[in-house]
MARTIVEX-257665 format. One record per residue (C-alpha): residue number from 1; residue in three letters; x negated, y, z negated. Coordinates in steps of 0.2 Angstrom, whole numbers. Each point is the difference from the previous one (the first is absolute). Layout:
N
(node NUM; ALA; (X; Y; Z))
...
//
This chain:
527
(node 1; MET; (-1122; 830; -974))
(node 2; ALA; (-11; -11; 10))
(node 3; VAL; (5; -19; 3))
(node 4; ALA; (-14; -7; -7))
(node 5; ALA; (5; 7; -18))
(node 6; ARG; (19; -7; 1))
(node 7; ARG; (4; -8; -14))
(node 8; ALA; (17; -9; -7))
(node 9; LEU; (5; -3; -17))
(node 10; ILE; (12; -15; 0))
(node 11; SER; (8; -6; -16))
(node 12; LEU; (16; -7; 3))
(node 13; SER; (14; -10; -13))
(node 14; ASP; (12; -4; 16))
(node 15; LYS; (-12; -4; 15))
(node 16; GLN; (12; -2; 13))
(node 17; GLY; (-5; 7; 15))
(node 18; LEU; (-19; -2; -7))
(node 19; ILE; (-9; -12; 12))
(node 20; PRO; (1; 9; 18))
(node 21; PHE; (4; 16; -9))
(node 22; ALA; (-20; -2; -8))
(node 23; GLN; (-7; -8; 18))
(node 24; GLY; (8; 17; 10))
(node 25; LEU; (-12; 11; -13))
(node 26; VAL; (-16; -15; 2))
(node 27; ARG; (4; 4; 19))
(node 28; LEU; (-1; 19; -4))
(node 29; GLY; (-16; 1; -8))
(node 30; PHE; (6; -1; -18))
(node 31; GLU; (-9; -8; -15))
(node 32; LEU; (11; -8; -12))
(node 33; LEU; (0; -2; -18))
(node 34; SER; (9; -7; -9))
(node 35; THR; (5; -8; -20))
(node 36; GLY; (7; -13; -6))
(node 37; GLY; (15; -12; 9))
(node 38; THR; (-2; 12; 16))
(node 39; ARG; (-20; -2; 2))
(node 40; LYS; (6; -21; -2))
(node 41; SER; (15; 2; 15))
(node 42; LEU; (-14; 11; 13))
(node 43; GLU; (-14; -15; -3))
(node 44; GLN; (9; -13; 0))
(node 45; ALA; (6; 8; 19))
(node 46; GLY; (-18; 2; 3))
(node 47; ILE; (2; 17; -1))
(node 48; PRO; (-18; 8; -5))
(node 49; VAL; (4; 10; -17))
(node 50; LEU; (-10; 11; -14))
(node 51; ASP; (5; -5; -18))
(node 52; VAL; (3; 16; -9))
(node 53; ALA; (-9; -5; -16))
(node 54; GLY; (-16; -4; 13))
(node 55; TYR; (2; 19; 3))
(node 56; THR; (2; 7; -15))
(node 57; GLY; (-13; -12; -9))
(node 58; PHE; (14; -3; -14))
(node 59; PRO; (9; -16; 1))
(node 60; GLU; (18; -1; -6))
(node 61; MET; (7; -3; -16))
(node 62; MET; (13; -3; -12))
(node 63; ASP; (8; -12; 14))
(node 64; GLY; (-1; 12; 13))
(node 65; ARG; (9; 15; -11))
(node 66; VAL; (-17; 9; 3))
(node 67; LYS; (-7; 0; 18))
(node 68; THR; (1; 14; 12))
(node 69; LEU; (2; 14; -13))
(node 70; HIS; (-19; 5; 2))
(node 71; PRO; (-8; 17; 7))
(node 72; LYS; (-6; -8; 13))
(node 73; VAL; (17; -6; 5))
(node 74; HIS; (10; 19; -2))
(node 75; GLY; (-16; 9; 3))
(node 76; GLY; (4; -9; 17))
(node 77; LEU; (16; 6; 0))
(node 78; LEU; (-2; 17; -5))
(node 79; GLY; (-15; 3; 5))
(node 80; ARG; (1; 17; 14))
(node 81; PRO; (-16; -2; 12))
(node 82; ASP; (1; 15; 6))
(node 83; LEU; (1; 8; -15))
(node 84; ALA; (-21; 4; -4))
(node 85; GLU; (1; -6; -18))
(node 86; ASP; (12; -13; 2))
(node 87; ALA; (-12; -8; 14))
(node 88; LYS; (-15; 1; -12))
(node 89; SER; (9; -10; -16))
(node 90; MET; (5; -12; 13))
(node 91; SER; (-19; -2; 7))
(node 92; GLU; (-6; 1; -18))
(node 93; HIS; (10; -16; -6))
(node 94; GLY; (0; -9; 16))
(node 95; ILE; (19; 4; 3))
(node 96; THR; (7; -5; 20))
(node 97; PRO; (15; 8; 0))
(node 98; PHE; (19; -8; 8))
(node 99; GLU; (7; 5; 14))
(node 100; LEU; (14; -12; -3))
(node 101; VAL; (9; -9; -16))
(node 102; VAL; (11; -11; 2))
(node 103; VAL; (9; -6; -19))
(node 104; ASN; (16; -8; -4))
(node 105; LEU; (5; -2; -18))
(node 106; TYR; (5; -11; -13))
(node 107; PRO; (18; -8; 2))
(node 108; PHE; (7; 10; -19))
(node 109; VAL; (18; 3; 8))
(node 110; GLU; (3; -20; 7))
(node 111; THR; (-12; -6; -17))
(node 112; VAL; (15; 9; -10))
(node 113; SER; (16; -5; 9))
(node 114; LYS; (-5; -15; -3))
(node 115; PRO; (13; -9; -14))
(node 116; ASN; (-9; -3; -17))
(node 117; VAL; (-16; 9; 6))
(node 118; THR; (-9; 5; -16))
(node 119; PRO; (-8; 16; -4))
(node 120; GLU; (-17; -9; 0))
(node 121; ASP; (2; -7; 19))
(node 122; ALA; (6; 19; 5))
(node 123; ILE; (-15; 8; -7))
(node 124; GLU; (-12; -12; 8))
(node 125; GLN; (9; 7; 18))
(node 126; ILE; (-4; 19; -5))
(node 127; ASP; (-13; 5; 13))
(node 128; ILE; (-13; 12; -6))
(node 129; GLY; (-12; 0; 14))
(node 130; GLY; (9; -1; 15))
(node 131; PRO; (11; 15; -7))
(node 132; SER; (-18; 9; -2))
(node 133; MET; (-7; -6; 17))
(node 134; LEU; (16; 7; 9))
(node 135; ARG; (-1; 17; -11))
(node 136; SER; (-18; 3; 5))
(node 137; ALA; (2; -3; 18))
(node 138; ALA; (17; 8; 1))
(node 139; LYS; (-8; 17; -8))
(node 140; ASN; (-14; -2; 12))
(node 141; HIS; (11; -2; 16))
(node 142; LYS; (-10; 14; 10))
(node 143; TYR; (-14; -16; 2))
(node 144; VAL; (8; -16; -6))
(node 145; GLY; (16; -9; 7))
(node 146; VAL; (11; -9; -11))
(node 147; VAL; (8; -14; 4))
(node 148; THR; (15; -7; -12))
(node 149; SER; (10; -11; 11))
(node 150; SER; (0; -13; 14))
(node 151; SER; (13; 9; 9))
(node 152; GLN; (-14; 14; 3))
(node 153; TYR; (-13; -11; 7))
(node 154; ASP; (2; -2; 20))
(node 155; GLN; (1; 20; -1))
(node 156; VAL; (-14; 1; -9))
(node 157; LEU; (-10; -12; 12))
(node 158; SER; (7; 11; 14))
(node 159; GLU; (-7; 14; -5))
(node 160; LEU; (-17; -5; -7))
(node 161; GLU; (-3; -8; 19))
(node 162; ARG; (4; 18; 4))
(node 163; GLY; (-15; 4; -10))
(node 164; ALA; (6; 8; -19))
(node 165; LEU; (15; 3; -8))
(node 166; SER; (8; 14; 4))
(node 167; PHE; (1; 12; -15))
(node 168; GLU; (19; 1; 2))
(node 169; PHE; (2; -18; -2))
(node 170; ARG; (-13; -1; -15))
(node 171; ARG; (12; 14; -10))
(node 172; LYS; (13; -12; 5))
(node 173; LEU; (-9; -15; -6))
(node 174; ALA; (-3; 8; -15))
(node 175; ALA; (18; 6; -4))
(node 176; ALA; (6; -18; 1))
(node 177; ALA; (-16; -5; -14))
(node 178; PHE; (7; 14; -12))
(node 179; GLU; (20; -6; 3))
(node 180; MET; (-6; -18; -4))
(node 181; THR; (-10; 4; -16))
(node 182; ALA; (12; 11; -5))
(node 183; ARG; (14; -12; 2))
(node 184; TYR; (-12; -12; -8))
(node 185; ASP; (-3; 8; -15))
(node 186; ARG; (19; 4; -2))
(node 187; ALA; (5; -17; 1))
(node 188; ILE; (-15; -4; -15))
(node 189; ALA; (9; 13; -10))
(node 190; ASP; (18; -4; 3))
(node 191; TYR; (-6; -19; -8))
(node 192; MET; (-9; 8; -15))
(node 193; ALA; (12; 10; -4))
(node 194; GLY; (12; -14; 2))
(node 195; ILE; (-11; -12; -12))
(node 196; THR; (-1; 16; -11))
(node 197; THR; (11; 1; -18))
(node 198; GLU; (9; 14; 3))
(node 199; THR; (3; 11; -18))
(node 200; LYS; (18; 9; 7))
(node 201; GLU; (14; -9; -9))
(node 202; ASP; (11; 6; 16))
(node 203; ALA; (-12; -7; 13))
(node 204; PRO; (-4; -18; 1))
(node 205; ALA; (-16; -8; 6))
(node 206; GLU; (6; -4; 17))
(node 207; PHE; (4; 17; 7))
(node 208; PRO; (-18; 8; -3))
(node 209; ALA; (-2; 19; -6))
(node 210; LYS; (-3; 6; 16))
(node 211; LEU; (5; -8; 17))
(node 212; ALA; (-10; 4; 17))
(node 213; LEU; (8; -10; 15))
(node 214; GLN; (-9; -7; 15))
(node 215; PHE; (8; -4; 16))
(node 216; GLU; (-9; 2; 17))
(node 217; ARG; (10; 6; 15))
(node 218; ARG; (6; -16; 14))
(node 219; SER; (9; 13; 10))
(node 220; SER; (6; 14; 4))
(node 221; LEU; (19; -2; 3))
(node 222; ARG; (13; 10; 14))
(node 223; TYR; (8; 7; -14))
(node 224; GLY; (6; -1; -19))
(node 225; GLU; (20; -4; -3))
(node 226; ASN; (4; 15; 13))
(node 227; PRO; (-7; 7; 14))
(node 228; HIS; (-6; 16; -7))
(node 229; GLN; (-12; -10; -15))
(node 230; ARG; (-15; -5; 5))
(node 231; ALA; (-7; -18; -8))
(node 232; ALA; (-12; -11; -4))
(node 233; PHE; (-2; -19; -4))
(node 234; TYR; (-13; -4; -14))
(node 235; VAL; (-5; -16; -7))
(node 236; GLU; (-9; -8; -16))
(node 237; SER; (-19; -4; 3))
(node 238; ASN; (6; -19; -2))
(node 239; PRO; (17; -2; 0))
(node 240; SER; (7; -13; -6))
(node 241; PRO; (4; -15; 17))
(node 242; THR; (15; 1; -4))
(node 243; SER; (5; 15; 0))
(node 244; LEU; (5; 13; 14))
(node 245; ALA; (-17; 7; 4))
(node 246; ALA; (-5; -18; 4))
(node 247; ALA; (14; -4; 12))
(node 248; GLN; (-6; -2; 17))
(node 249; ILE; (8; 10; 14))
(node 250; LEU; (4; -12; 15))
(node 251; HIS; (11; 10; 11))
(node 252; GLY; (10; 15; 6))
(node 253; LYS; (-2; 18; 0))
(node 254; GLU; (-11; 12; -14))
(node 255; LEU; (11; -1; -17))
(node 256; SER; (8; 12; -9))
(node 257; TYR; (-1; 8; -17))
(node 258; ASN; (17; -6; -4))
(node 259; ASN; (-3; -17; 11))
(node 260; LEU; (-14; -3; -15))
(node 261; LEU; (11; 3; -13))
(node 262; ASP; (11; -10; 5))
(node 263; LEU; (-9; -15; 4))
(node 264; ASP; (-7; 0; -17))
(node 265; ALA; (18; 1; -9))
(node 266; ALA; (4; -14; 12))
(node 267; MET; (-15; -10; -6))
(node 268; GLN; (4; 3; -18))
(node 269; ILE; (17; -11; 1))
(node 270; VAL; (-4; -13; 10))
(node 271; ARG; (-15; -5; -13))
(node 272; GLU; (14; -2; -11))
(node 273; PHE; (7; -18; 8))
(node 274; GLN; (-6; -18; 3))
(node 275; LYS; (14; -3; 12))
(node 276; PRO; (-3; 6; 17))
(node 277; ALA; (7; 17; -2))
(node 278; ALA; (0; 17; 13))
(node 279; VAL; (5; 19; -6))
(node 280; VAL; (4; 12; 11))
(node 281; ILE; (-5; 19; -7))
(node 282; LYS; (9; 17; 5))
(node 283; HIS; (-8; 15; -9))
(node 284; ASN; (-9; -9; -14))
(node 285; ASN; (15; -10; -5))
(node 286; PRO; (6; -17; 5))
(node 287; CYS; (17; 1; 12))
(node 288; GLY; (-4; -19; 0))
(node 289; CYS; (-6; -15; -8))
(node 290; ALA; (3; -18; 0))
(node 291; ILE; (-6; -18; -6))
(node 292; ALA; (-1; -14; 11))
(node 293; GLU; (-5; -18; 4))
(node 294; THR; (-7; 6; 17))
(node 295; LEU; (-8; 16; 3))
(node 296; SER; (10; 3; 15))
(node 297; ASP; (17; -3; -13))
(node 298; ALA; (-7; 14; -10))
(node 299; TYR; (-3; 13; 13))
(node 300; LEU; (16; -5; 7))
(node 301; LYS; (10; 2; -16))
(node 302; ALA; (-12; 17; -6))
(node 303; ASP; (7; 8; 17))
(node 304; ALA; (17; -3; -2))
(node 305; GLY; (-4; 9; -17))
(node 306; ASP; (5; 17; 6))
(node 307; PRO; (-3; -1; 20))
(node 308; VAL; (4; 17; 1))
(node 309; SER; (-16; 4; -8))
(node 310; ALA; (-12; -12; 6))
(node 311; PHE; (0; 9; 15))
(node 312; GLY; (-17; 6; 3))
(node 313; SER; (-6; -7; -16))
(node 314; ILE; (-17; -7; -10))
(node 315; LEU; (1; -20; -1))
(node 316; SER; (-11; -11; -12))
(node 317; PHE; (2; -18; -2))
(node 318; ASN; (-12; -11; -12))
(node 319; GLN; (-3; -14; 11))
(node 320; PRO; (-10; 2; 17))
(node 321; VAL; (14; 3; 13))
(node 322; ASP; (4; -15; 12))
(node 323; GLU; (9; -1; 18))
(node 324; ALA; (18; -5; -8))
(node 325; THR; (-5; 17; -9))
(node 326; ALA; (-4; 11; 13))
(node 327; ASP; (12; -4; 13))
(node 328; GLN; (13; 6; -14))
(node 329; LEU; (-9; 15; 1))
(node 330; CYS; (1; 1; 19))
(node 331; ALA; (18; 1; 0))
(node 332; PRO; (8; 15; 6))
(node 333; GLY; (7; 12; -9))
(node 334; HIS; (-17; -1; -12))
(node 335; PHE; (-11; 17; 0))
(node 336; ILE; (-16; -4; -14))
(node 337; GLU; (-13; 14; -1))
(node 338; ALA; (-13; -12; -9))
(node 339; ILE; (-2; -19; -8))
(node 340; ILE; (-11; -5; -15))
(node 341; ALA; (-2; -18; -4))
(node 342; PRO; (-15; -15; -4))
(node 343; ASP; (-2; -2; 18))
(node 344; PHE; (9; -3; 16))
(node 345; SER; (-1; -16; 10))
(node 346; THR; (-4; 2; 18))
(node 347; THR; (17; -4; 9))
(node 348; ALA; (6; 13; -13))
(node 349; PHE; (-13; 15; 3))
(node 350; GLU; (-2; -4; 19))
(node 351; LYS; (23; 0; 0))
(node 352; LEU; (-2; 17; -12))
(node 353; THR; (-10; 8; 13))
(node 354; THR; (8; -5; 16))
(node 355; ILE; (18; 0; -2))
(node 356; PRO; (9; 14; -8))
(node 357; LYS; (2; 17; 6))
(node 358; TRP; (-11; 8; -15))
(node 359; LYS; (-14; -13; 4))
(node 360; ASN; (-13; 12; 4))
(node 361; ASN; (5; 11; -16))
(node 362; VAL; (3; -13; -14))
(node 363; ARG; (-15; 0; -15))
(node 364; LEU; (-2; -20; -2))
(node 365; LEU; (-15; -2; -15))
(node 366; LYS; (-7; -14; -10))
(node 367; CYS; (-4; -1; -18))
(node 368; PRO; (-6; -19; -1))
(node 369; ALA; (-1; 4; -20))
(node 370; MET; (16; 10; -3))
(node 371; MET; (7; -14; -12))
(node 372; GLN; (-13; -4; -10))
(node 373; SER; (0; 6; -18))
(node 374; ARG; (-10; 15; -1))
(node 375; PRO; (-5; 7; -19))
(node 376; LEU; (12; 15; -8))
(node 377; SER; (-4; 17; 7))
(node 378; GLN; (6; 18; -2))
(node 379; ASP; (10; 12; 10))
(node 380; PHE; (-5; 19; 1))
(node 381; ARG; (12; 14; 6))
(node 382; ARG; (-4; 19; 5))
(node 383; VAL; (8; 12; -12))
(node 384; THR; (-4; 18; 3))
(node 385; GLY; (-17; 2; -8))
(node 386; GLY; (-1; -16; -9))
(node 387; LEU; (1; -19; 2))
(node 388; LEU; (12; -14; -8))
(node 389; VAL; (-7; -16; -3))
(node 390; GLN; (7; -17; -1))
(node 391; ASP; (0; -17; 0))
(node 392; ARG; (9; -9; 17))
(node 393; ASP; (19; -6; -6))
(node 394; GLU; (-9; -19; 3))
(node 395; SER; (2; -8; -17))
(node 396; VAL; (7; -18; -2))
(node 397; GLU; (21; 0; -8))
(node 398; GLN; (-2; -15; -12))
(node 399; LYS; (20; -6; 3))
(node 400; SER; (0; -6; -17))
(node 401; ASP; (3; 18; -7))
(node 402; TRP; (16; 3; 14))
(node 403; ARG; (16; -1; -12))
(node 404; VAL; (17; -5; 6))
(node 405; VAL; (12; 15; -9))
(node 406; THR; (17; -6; 8))
(node 407; SER; (13; -13; -4))
(node 408; ARG; (-5; -8; 16))
(node 409; ALA; (-17; -5; 4))
(node 410; PRO; (-7; -1; 21))
(node 411; THR; (2; -15; 9))
(node 412; ALA; (-13; -9; 5))
(node 413; ALA; (1; 9; 18))
(node 414; GLU; (6; 15; -9))
(node 415; MET; (-20; -2; -8))
(node 416; VAL; (-8; -3; 17))
(node 417; ASP; (9; 16; 7))
(node 418; LEU; (-6; 11; -17))
(node 419; GLU; (-16; -5; -2))
(node 420; PHE; (0; 4; 22))
(node 421; ALA; (7; 16; -4))
(node 422; TRP; (-9; 8; -15))
(node 423; LEU; (-18; -5; 12))
(node 424; VAL; (6; 11; 12))
(node 425; CYS; (8; 13; -10))
(node 426; LYS; (-17; 5; -9))
(node 427; HIS; (-5; 6; 17))
(node 428; VAL; (15; 12; 3))
(node 429; LYS; (-2; 17; -4))
(node 430; SER; (9; 7; -14))
(node 431; ASN; (17; 1; -5))
(node 432; ALA; (0; -19; 8))
(node 433; ILE; (14; -11; 1))
(node 434; LEU; (-3; -16; 11))
(node 435; PHE; (15; -12; 5))
(node 436; ALA; (-8; -16; 7))
(node 437; LYS; (8; -19; 6))
(node 438; SER; (-6; -15; 3))
(node 439; GLY; (-17; 7; 1))
(node 440; GLN; (4; 15; 9))
(node 441; VAL; (2; 19; -1))
(node 442; VAL; (15; 4; 4))
(node 443; GLY; (1; 19; -8))
(node 444; VAL; (-11; 12; -8))
(node 445; GLY; (2; 17; -7))
(node 446; ALA; (-17; 9; -1))
(node 447; GLY; (-5; 14; -4))
(node 448; GLN; (17; 10; -8))
(node 449; MET; (2; 10; -17))
(node 450; SER; (11; -10; -7))
(node 451; ARG; (3; -19; -1))
(node 452; LEU; (16; 1; 3))
(node 453; ASP; (-3; 11; 17))
(node 454; SER; (-14; -17; 4))
(node 455; SER; (16; -12; -4))
(node 456; TYR; (12; 9; 13))
(node 457; ILE; (-13; 0; 13))
(node 458; ALA; (-5; -18; -3))
(node 459; ALA; (19; -6; 1))
(node 460; TYR; (-1; 8; 14))
(node 461; LYS; (-14; -4; 10))
(node 462; SER; (6; -19; -7))
(node 463; GLY; (19; 0; 4))
(node 464; ASP; (8; -19; -2))
(node 465; ARG; (-18; -6; 2))
(node 466; ALA; (-2; 2; -20))
(node 467; ARG; (16; -10; -5))
(node 468; GLY; (-9; -14; -10))
(node 469; GLY; (-16; 7; -2))
(node 470; VAL; (-13; 8; -13))
(node 471; CYS; (-4; 18; -5))
(node 472; ALA; (-18; 7; -6))
(node 473; SER; (-2; 17; -7))
(node 474; ASP; (-17; 5; -4))
(node 475; ALA; (6; 10; -15))
(node 476; PHE; (13; -4; -12))
(node 477; PHE; (17; 8; 3))
(node 478; PRO; (5; 16; -10))
(node 479; PHE; (16; -2; 1))
(node 480; ARG; (15; -15; 5))
(node 481; ASP; (4; 11; 16))
(node 482; GLY; (-14; -7; 11))
(node 483; ILE; (7; -21; -8))
(node 484; ASP; (18; 6; 6))
(node 485; GLN; (-6; 7; 16))
(node 486; ILE; (-12; -15; 6))
(node 487; GLN; (15; -13; -7))
(node 488; THR; (11; 8; 14))
(node 489; ALA; (-13; -7; 15))
(node 490; GLY; (2; -18; -8))
(node 491; ILE; (-18; 0; -12))
(node 492; LYS; (4; -16; -11))
(node 493; ALA; (-18; 1; -10))
(node 494; VAL; (-12; 15; -6))
(node 495; ILE; (-18; 1; -4))
(node 496; GLN; (-7; 15; -7))
(node 497; PRO; (-13; 6; -17))
(node 498; GLY; (15; 4; -9))
(node 499; GLY; (-6; 14; -16))
(node 500; SER; (13; 15; 2))
(node 501; LYS; (13; 3; -15))
(node 502; ARG; (14; -4; 9))
(node 503; ASP; (-7; -17; 7))
(node 504; ASP; (14; -8; -13))
(node 505; GLU; (16; 11; 11))
(node 506; VAL; (-12; -7; 16))
(node 507; ILE; (1; -16; -7))
(node 508; ALA; (20; 1; -4))
(node 509; ALA; (1; 4; 17))
(node 510; CYS; (-9; -15; 9))
(node 511; ASN; (10; -11; -12))
(node 512; GLU; (17; 8; 6))
(node 513; HIS; (-4; -2; 17))
(node 514; GLY; (-8; -17; -2))
(node 515; ILE; (-15; 4; 7))
(node 516; ALA; (-16; -8; -9))
(node 517; MET; (-15; 10; -5))
(node 518; ILE; (-21; -2; -4))
(node 519; MET; (-8; 12; -10))
(node 520; THR; (-19; -1; 5))
(node 521; GLY; (-6; 13; -13))
(node 522; CYS; (-12; 8; 13))
(node 523; ARG; (3; 12; 11))
(node 524; HIS; (-6; 7; 20))
(node 525; PHE; (4; 18; 1))
(node 526; ARG; (-10; 4; 17))
(node 527; HIS; (0; 18; 5))
//
């Protein structure tokens, strides 16, 4: 294509990197056409630009809703200059071909992610002209390069400096454009389905009749849960800043599939606490968790909860890791796979990456917003041939609904530990039994086929440390045998949902052993 015919159409909502990119295009002999805010940005930067309305002879109207939907625009995008009929039509109607189209879309996903957004606000962020131009240019990628992201600018300029975009690169750009419009349309469809009244009695409005999910691959992983399984990490298009997907990797080797699962589990637990908290995760379960007046004390207590299991674990903290905590982490005998926290002090980071034997391998991640509140979200789990969807177990319980059902009420100290144990227990795989004392987890029975088995394991793990402590159970005790077992460990108070047809027998067992019991009325199964 002759250099004299070079034209680029630019229309951007996100103008990051626009000015240096446009300057590069002008330097390479491109004539720029643009609209609205993009044109004003170029003019303010002193970059020569033609108004699309001047080219089409048709003014923008309806608050900018109609500006690029014109035959002279789409003819320039779809025309095939080397086809006689197309060339004739373009000549007759004064249509100039575009060599490059640079377009991104109105921030619909970002808008609907905001709290209290109205349907009217959301609908105004549905881009019409942008997707139309992208699809036209991408369809005609044999002749037109379609640029959809500022991350592509440098490579586009580099190839243009060598003469023109290669066909292979134009096809790659077209694929990215179709992916963008597909993801964009899917987000709009999902939003509209969500605000549309559901007519089926068995399907609440918040669960659309059809569900299509869009995630972008962030990285390919070395393997999955086991070396023979392939794996990758995908993220939402606009992940919450409180999520693992928003965490920044500061140091260490590549994260594994299991690392990511455990990091997420660790984050969810420490988010439950306002006081300095530390959690030690092994195989998606907390083998240690504690709160204290300082972060370093919280870590010492968490690590002491099950020091054997803590070897090679994943850690999370709900406050920035300070020097005192780093000193404890670097003490001999510890081996840590990964740590996630809101941040790391300069000294703590230096010590963690220079002192211990595992200094080169430990992954350090920071997520500054991890303790901020976030909107309720949903869980998705694959089953063969389908997908299960549910609300995440993040609802805030009303303690006013809790009931003391035994003749003895918990003491003030026991009540503090019961609340702590209850918050941690909801994150333990069912059947879950958790022993705690003085703000420290001292024994966990997780993922067993019976609650009695979990009670045995928690008692074995805790030993004498559980005496005078409390027990949390994620679901009701179906028989009194679990109570009989935990009393042998010296447990003095229990918190559980209740709801068994044998609740009376369980309460009677507690009264016999002098154990105080609270029933919350809320179950926390975690399969």
